[in-house]
Phi, psi and omega in degrees: 000128176284139172266129185238133170258124184242121184243117181110087186253055180273207183304320180268318187295320183298309178294328177296313179297321179296322178293328176293322176297315179300329181281355175102006178279153176269105190243129174248127186246146177224143179210154180298319179264129186295331183303320180293323178296318179297320177297322180293321178298321177298333180273002176107001181273175175259154182258144174229138180269356181206165175299317181302317180291324182293324186264355181302124178064013181282137173282325182228137174243127178246132176243137175224090191237161189291322191206172183305312180299328178295317179294316179300317182292314185288323184271314188258353182294168185304325181245034188262195185298311182301323182290334189239346182290153176295147176298130181093352177297148182255124175269129173243106181266111181265003177294163172255109186222181179291139179302324181293329178289322176299319178293323176298313180299318181295344176280351184243341184206150173301119192211151169238135168266121189224062178296155186238158174223147181139351177069184183302320181295320177296324178293319180295317183281346181073027181237038178296154169268126185237122180254120194243127173250147180138186181293140182300323181291327177289323176300314179296322180294331183263001189301320182293325177292313181296322180293338180286342181240347185238151174260326176239109184237115187227131173279119188251359178147199183285180181307132182095341182293323178300317180292327178294317177294321178296324177299317177297321178301314183292329175295313180295316182296314181298316179297321180291316177301317180298316180292323175296317179300314180297319180295319181293317177295321176301314180295318179298321181296335179259012177057035177277148174292102187294326179298315178294321181296317179299318181299313183284325177296319182295338181270355182249199183295338178281355182301139178198168183295330180295315175300318183292317192256336190237337189300317182299316178293324178299317178298321180281357184059040174257112187239038172300127191291124162262325173213118190285148176306316184298327179284321178290325174302314177299316182296322179290334171294320176297316179301312183296319180294317180293323178294317179297318179299323182271356181073028181260134179268127179231073185299317179289324177297320179295321180295313181290332175296321178294320178294318177295322178295322178295319179297319177297315182295333179281000178092018183256021184300335181274356180275164173296149182295347172297348178293357169306333177299323178302317183291318178298317179296321179295314179295335180270001180072024183247010179206000000 
């Protein structure tokens, strides 16, 4: 049995850690807020009051944190993972961060960058899509752990490659949400039965996961976060920086990044990213 230290028990991290427990791993969890740790203990996990306690004797350390500075602090900080993990322990960072930070981390510890896609529901169901960067032998060593939380698990290249693929993922997701939002407001303006419209659109070439998983809640103006606007805003900043570094032009990506930034500036950072519909409705004079 692999011993796993899991750091970051948020919307995504808590169900992922719980699924690892269900798969038979010995998992110790740590989070800044104690309430999440208590929920994890109720799911069968062990509690840790610090990073050092979470990683003690762990074969694998998993981090699921909000942003690049959080990963740098938790992994590379004075009292972080590198300082306390066993020699040879494997770090699997499932956060969505800058590719250069993943490469920096890999210079200090055996590591995989393994950002995930699929949202809260995918984390609960254990069928996340996981794009993994790092050494091929480390990927194979971690495969049983990754398979316990993911349905599609693919090694995409060297350190940082996972984060680069995740950036592309976030670009596609944001653009799709925006187009779904525009379509829904368009349909509402013409007094079309949106439920019926969503059903037929989802069955044709326009079909996509956003229509399947988010459109109904968007129509109801229910924006309980599965993935917060503030995090997608951060991710689109990563996309823009990486595109600029590579000399790639992303005109539609830049536009949706501005729309997400406007939503954030209006104080809606804590809402689900489906709240792009609010902005479209507002710009259309319908909200």
